[in-house]
Short mmCIF file of the C-alpha atoms (twelve columns), coordinates in Angstrom:
data_MODEL
# 
_entry.id   MODEL 
# 
loop_
_atom_site.group_PDB 
_atom_site.id 
_atom_site.type_symbol 
_atom_site.label_atom_id 
_atom_site.label_alt_id 
_atom_site.label_comp_id 
_atom_site.label_asym_id 
_atom_site.label_seq_id 
_atom_site.Cartn_x 
_atom_site.Cartn_y 
_atom_site.Cartn_z 
_atom_site.pdbx_PDB_model_num 
ATOM 1   C CA . MET A 1   -4.266  25.895  -19.982 1 
ATOM 2   C CA . GLN A 2   -4.116  23.166  -17.375 1 
ATOM 3   C CA . ILE A 3   -6.733  20.431  -17.683 1 
ATOM 4   C CA . ARG A 4   -5.540  17.767  -15.271 1 
ATOM 5   C CA . GLU A 5   -7.116  17.233  -11.865 1 
ATOM 6   C CA . ARG A 6   -6.335  19.988  -9.422  1 
ATOM 7   C CA . GLY A 7   -5.236  19.469  -5.854  1 
ATOM 8   C CA . THR A 8   -3.726  16.439  -4.273  1 
ATOM 9   C CA . PRO A 9   -6.226  14.096  -2.709  1 
ATOM 10  C CA . GLY A 10  -5.584  13.029  0.857   1 
ATOM 11  C CA . ALA A 11  -5.196  9.450   1.952   1 
ATOM 12  C CA . SER A 12  -8.168  7.393   0.924   1 
ATOM 13  C CA . PRO A 13  -10.003 5.353   3.555   1 
ATOM 14  C CA . GLY A 14  -9.357  1.629   3.583   1 
ATOM 15  C CA . PHE A 15  -11.745 -1.251  3.015   1 
ATOM 16  C CA . ASP A 16  -12.378 -1.255  6.762   1 
ATOM 17  C CA . ASP A 17  -14.270 2.011   6.135   1 
ATOM 18  C CA . PRO A 18  -16.203 1.185   2.967   1 
ATOM 19  C CA . LEU A 19  -18.646 4.071   3.405   1 
ATOM 20  C CA . GLY A 20  -15.697 6.456   3.638   1 
ATOM 21  C CA . LEU A 21  -14.262 4.772   0.563   1 
ATOM 22  C CA . LEU A 22  -17.500 5.368   -1.356  1 
ATOM 23  C CA . ALA A 23  -17.478 9.040   -0.288  1 
ATOM 24  C CA . ALA A 24  -13.831 9.355   -1.385  1 
ATOM 25  C CA . CYS A 25  -14.766 7.828   -4.732  1 
ATOM 26  C CA . HIS A 26  -17.495 10.451  -5.061  1 
ATOM 27  C CA . ASP A 27  -14.800 13.104  -4.545  1 
ATOM 28  C CA . ARG A 28  -12.723 11.557  -7.328  1 
ATOM 29  C CA . ILE A 29  -15.766 11.361  -9.609  1 
ATOM 30  C CA . MET A 30  -16.369 15.083  -9.029  1 
ATOM 31  C CA . ALA A 31  -12.706 15.807  -9.784  1 
ATOM 32  C CA . HIS A 32  -12.998 13.899  -13.075 1 
ATOM 33  C CA . CYS A 33  -16.201 15.789  -13.897 1 
ATOM 34  C CA . ALA A 34  -14.334 19.061  -13.328 1 
ATOM 35  C CA . THR A 35  -11.611 17.748  -15.626 1 
ATOM 36  C CA . LEU A 36  -14.255 17.049  -18.276 1 
ATOM 37  C CA . VAL A 37  -15.489 20.645  -18.092 1 
ATOM 38  C CA . ARG A 38  -11.935 22.016  -18.354 1 
ATOM 39  C CA . LEU A 39  -11.211 19.562  -21.166 1 
ATOM 40  C CA . GLU A 40  -14.263 20.711  -23.126 1 
ATOM 41  C CA . ASN A 41  -13.107 24.335  -22.846 1 
ATOM 42  C CA . HIS A 42  -9.515  23.410  -23.690 1 
ATOM 43  C CA . VAL A 43  -10.532 21.467  -26.795 1 
ATOM 44  C CA . ARG A 44  -12.576 24.408  -28.053 1 
ATOM 45  C CA . VAL A 45  -9.446  26.603  -27.911 1 
ATOM 46  C CA . CYS A 46  -6.535  24.217  -28.532 1 
ATOM 47  C CA . GLY A 47  -8.079  21.132  -30.077 1 
ATOM 48  C CA . PHE A 48  -7.042  17.672  -28.960 1 
ATOM 49  C CA . ASP A 49  -3.425  18.519  -28.273 1 
ATOM 50  C CA . ALA A 50  -1.122  16.324  -26.171 1 
ATOM 51  C CA . GLU A 51  -2.491  17.681  -22.885 1 
ATOM 52  C CA . ALA A 52  -6.074  17.032  -23.973 1 
ATOM 53  C CA . CYS A 53  -5.201  13.503  -25.057 1 
ATOM 54  C CA . ILE A 54  -3.607  12.746  -21.685 1 
ATOM 55  C CA . ALA A 55  -6.568  14.189  -19.762 1 
ATOM 56  C CA . SER A 56  -9.129  12.347  -21.881 1 
ATOM 57  C CA . GLY A 57  -7.203  9.105   -21.456 1 
ATOM 58  C CA . ARG A 58  -7.273  9.482   -17.684 1 
ATOM 59  C CA . VAL A 59  -11.010 10.167  -17.693 1 
ATOM 60  C CA . ILE A 60  -11.710 7.197   -19.955 1 
ATOM 61  C CA . GLN A 61  -9.606  4.883   -17.797 1 
ATOM 62  C CA . TYR A 62  -11.143 6.101   -14.543 1 
ATOM 63  C CA . PHE A 63  -14.757 5.690   -15.616 1 
ATOM 64  C CA . ALA A 64  -14.076 2.359   -17.345 1 
ATOM 65  C CA . GLU A 65  -12.703 0.750   -14.202 1 
ATOM 66  C CA . ALA A 66  -13.329 2.663   -10.990 1 
ATOM 67  C CA . GLY A 67  -16.682 4.052   -12.115 1 
ATOM 68  C CA . ARG A 68  -17.923 0.575   -12.978 1 
ATOM 69  C CA . TRP A 69  -16.690 -0.820  -9.649  1 
ATOM 70  C CA . HIS A 70  -18.336 2.025   -7.776  1 
ATOM 71  C CA . HIS A 71  -21.760 1.325   -9.295  1 
ATOM 72  C CA . GLU A 72  -21.328 -2.378  -8.580  1 
ATOM 73  C CA . ASP A 73  -20.391 -1.592  -4.953  1 
ATOM 74  C CA . GLU A 74  -23.625 0.310   -4.559  1 
ATOM 75  C CA . GLU A 75  -25.931 -1.924  -6.580  1 
ATOM 76  C CA . ARG A 76  -24.681 -5.356  -5.519  1 
ATOM 77  C CA . ASP A 77  -23.671 -4.674  -1.940  1 
ATOM 78  C CA . LEU A 78  -24.639 -1.365  -0.314  1 
ATOM 79  C CA . VAL A 79  -28.229 -1.102  -1.533  1 
ATOM 80  C CA . PRO A 80  -29.204 -4.708  -0.695  1 
ATOM 81  C CA . LEU A 81  -27.830 -4.196  2.837   1 
ATOM 82  C CA . LEU A 82  -29.693 -0.911  3.238   1 
ATOM 83  C CA . LYS A 83  -32.941 -2.436  1.959   1 
ATOM 84  C CA . LEU A 84  -32.862 -4.802  4.943   1 
ATOM 85  C CA . HIS A 85  -33.368 -1.740  7.173   1 
ATOM 86  C CA . ALA A 86  -35.182 0.667   4.847   1 
ATOM 87  C CA . ASP A 87  -38.551 2.261   5.336   1 
ATOM 88  C CA . GLU A 88  -40.704 3.097   2.313   1 
ATOM 89  C CA . ALA A 89  -39.081 6.508   1.759   1 
ATOM 90  C CA . LEU A 90  -35.545 5.123   1.796   1 
ATOM 91  C CA . SER A 91  -36.551 2.205   -0.431  1 
ATOM 92  C CA . SER A 92  -38.019 4.623   -2.987  1 
ATOM 93  C CA . LEU A 93  -34.899 6.783   -2.856  1 
ATOM 94  C CA . LEU A 94  -32.647 3.762   -3.415  1 
ATOM 95  C CA . VAL A 95  -34.723 2.597   -6.401  1 
ATOM 96  C CA . ARG A 96  -34.525 6.095   -7.918  1 
ATOM 97  C CA . LEU A 97  -30.776 6.436   -7.383  1 
ATOM 98  C CA . MET A 98  -30.021 3.005   -8.825  1 
ATOM 99  C CA . ALA A 99  -32.186 3.827   -11.872 1 
ATOM 100 C CA . GLU A 100 -30.113 6.994   -12.242 1 
ATOM 101 C CA . HIS A 101 -27.075 4.757   -12.777 1 
ATOM 102 C CA . ARG A 102 -28.608 3.662   -16.095 1 
ATOM 103 C CA . THR A 103 -29.347 7.297   -16.980 1 
ATOM 104 C CA . LEU A 104 -25.748 8.245   -16.165 1 
ATOM 105 C CA . GLU A 105 -24.411 5.385   -18.276 1 
ATOM 106 C CA . ALA A 106 -26.576 6.507   -21.206 1 
ATOM 107 C CA . ALA A 107 -25.411 10.124  -20.790 1 
ATOM 108 C CA . TYR A 108 -21.764 9.055   -20.597 1 
ATOM 109 C CA . ALA A 109 -21.866 6.885   -23.745 1 
ATOM 110 C CA . PRO A 110 -21.756 9.737   -26.307 1 
ATOM 111 C CA . LEU A 111 -19.217 11.589  -24.170 1 
ATOM 112 C CA . HIS A 112 -17.026 8.482   -24.100 1 
ATOM 113 C CA . GLU A 113 -17.329 8.150   -27.878 1 
ATOM 114 C CA . ALA A 114 -16.316 11.810  -28.318 1 
ATOM 115 C CA . LEU A 115 -13.314 11.332  -26.023 1 
ATOM 116 C CA . VAL A 116 -12.157 8.219   -27.868 1 
ATOM 117 C CA . ALA A 117 -12.696 9.816   -31.295 1 
ATOM 118 C CA . ARG A 118 -11.071 13.091  -30.156 1 
ATOM 119 C CA . ASP A 119 -14.163 14.847  -31.437 1 
ATOM 120 C CA . LEU A 120 -13.793 18.627  -31.285 1 
ATOM 121 C CA . ARG A 121 -17.530 18.895  -30.585 1 
ATOM 122 C CA . LEU A 122 -16.958 17.237  -27.186 1 
ATOM 123 C CA . THR A 123 -19.514 18.322  -24.608 1 
ATOM 124 C CA . ALA A 124 -19.514 17.362  -20.947 1 
ATOM 125 C CA . GLU A 125 -23.233 18.020  -20.597 1 
ATOM 126 C CA . PRO A 126 -25.641 16.620  -19.639 1 
ATOM 127 C CA . TYR A 127 -23.396 14.023  -18.027 1 
ATOM 128 C CA . VAL A 128 -21.618 16.345  -15.599 1 
ATOM 129 C CA . SER A 129 -24.806 17.977  -14.297 1 
ATOM 130 C CA . LEU A 130 -26.529 14.618  -13.886 1 
ATOM 131 C CA . MET A 131 -23.517 13.159  -12.078 1 
ATOM 132 C CA . ARG A 132 -23.173 16.153  -9.749  1 
ATOM 133 C CA . ALA A 133 -26.826 15.883  -8.706  1 
ATOM 134 C CA . HIS A 134 -26.572 12.106  -8.280  1 
ATOM 135 C CA . VAL A 135 -23.435 12.248  -6.130  1 
ATOM 136 C CA . ALA A 136 -24.907 15.040  -4.001  1 
ATOM 137 C CA . ALA A 137 -27.999 12.924  -3.313  1 
ATOM 138 C CA . GLU A 138 -25.928 9.885   -2.372  1 
ATOM 139 C CA . ASN A 139 -23.621 11.949  -0.141  1 
ATOM 140 C CA . VAL A 140 -26.473 13.713  1.659   1 
ATOM 141 C CA . GLU A 141 -29.262 11.139  1.651   1 
ATOM 142 C CA . VAL A 142 -27.638 7.691   1.522   1 
ATOM 143 C CA . LEU A 143 -24.175 7.550   3.070   1 
ATOM 144 C CA . PRO A 144 -25.112 9.272   6.369   1 
ATOM 145 C CA . VAL A 145 -28.140 6.975   6.715   1 
ATOM 146 C CA . ALA A 146 -25.981 3.935   5.952   1 
ATOM 147 C CA . ARG A 147 -23.625 4.923   8.782   1 
ATOM 148 C CA . ILE A 148 -26.594 4.852   11.140  1 
ATOM 149 C CA . LEU A 149 -28.461 1.792   9.853   1 
ATOM 150 C CA . LEU A 150 -25.735 -0.713  9.039   1 
ATOM 151 C CA . ALA A 151 -24.393 -2.921  11.802  1 
ATOM 152 C CA . PRO A 152 -20.606 -3.305  12.124  1 
ATOM 153 C CA . GLU A 153 -20.849 -6.794  10.607  1 
ATOM 154 C CA . GLU A 154 -22.682 -5.417  7.579   1 
ATOM 155 C CA . VAL A 155 -20.099 -2.665  7.151   1 
ATOM 156 C CA . ALA A 156 -17.373 -5.324  7.278   1 
ATOM 157 C CA . GLN A 157 -19.291 -7.410  4.717   1 
ATOM 158 C CA . LEU A 158 -19.534 -4.373  2.428   1 
ATOM 159 C CA . GLY A 159 -15.809 -3.674  2.761   1 
ATOM 160 C CA . ALA A 160 -14.915 -7.307  2.049   1 
ATOM 161 C CA . ALA A 161 -17.078 -7.332  -1.080  1 
ATOM 162 C CA . MET A 162 -15.508 -4.097  -2.317  1 
ATOM 163 C CA . ALA A 163 -12.004 -5.421  -1.691  1 
ATOM 164 C CA . SER A 164 -12.793 -8.682  -3.467  1 
ATOM 165 C CA . ARG A 165 -14.180 -6.823  -6.492  1 
ATOM 166 C CA . ARG A 166 -10.821 -5.076  -6.800  1 
ATOM 167 C CA . GLY A 167 -8.759  -8.216  -6.274  1 
ATOM 168 C CA . VAL A 168 -7.552  -7.186  -2.809  1 
ATOM 169 C CA . ARG A 169 -7.300  -10.070 -0.381  1 
ATOM 170 C CA . GLN A 170 -9.644  -9.952  2.598   1 
ATOM 171 C CA . GLY A 171 -8.141  -8.627  5.774   1 
ATOM 172 C CA . ALA A 172 -5.806  -6.278  3.891   1 
ATOM 173 C CA . ARG A 173 -6.096  -2.674  4.974   1 
ATOM 174 C CA . GLY A 174 -5.778  -1.721  1.321   1 
ATOM 175 C CA . ARG A 175 -6.167  1.837   0.169   1 
ATOM 176 C CA . LEU A 176 -7.229  2.924   -3.255  1 
ATOM 177 C CA . ARG A 177 -4.885  5.210   -5.143  1 
ATOM 178 C CA . ASP A 178 -7.132  6.337   -7.943  1 
ATOM 179 C CA . GLY A 179 -9.782  3.647   -8.093  1 
ATOM 180 C CA . GLY A 180 -13.252 4.162   -6.695  1 
# 
């Protein structure tokens, strides 16, 4: 049984396309969610064997670093920029989606504990379903609107903030390998 991420992701956008970078991170989040589902099934059959330990380690590492950065990108940089242009409907949507970050963090906490403890009762739900719905809403309702509303200077500001958060010097094209 193969648990690791399937497929080879294409080249990730650079910090000069921060909205593309956020969308690419969403793709990686979905890939890690799929890994969690496969891991849950694998553990039920094989236990926490070497393959399961490797897969769980990758998931833990990804969500500890890239997942945290991704939420910070949205909460500290993207959403404040969008709020400068938002009507009431968009403002309400942004408030709801940012509140969902706390819900996602709460749903991930017991999953994280199960991964670390190599608990055979590991379950990917409700985290995976919540994350899938959240990412779909951001991909359909936020990122396309951001491409329309944000001025080139604001997009550049967003990209610079994202690069800085990851320790990449400003002006570097910089591509993310596995970080989000």
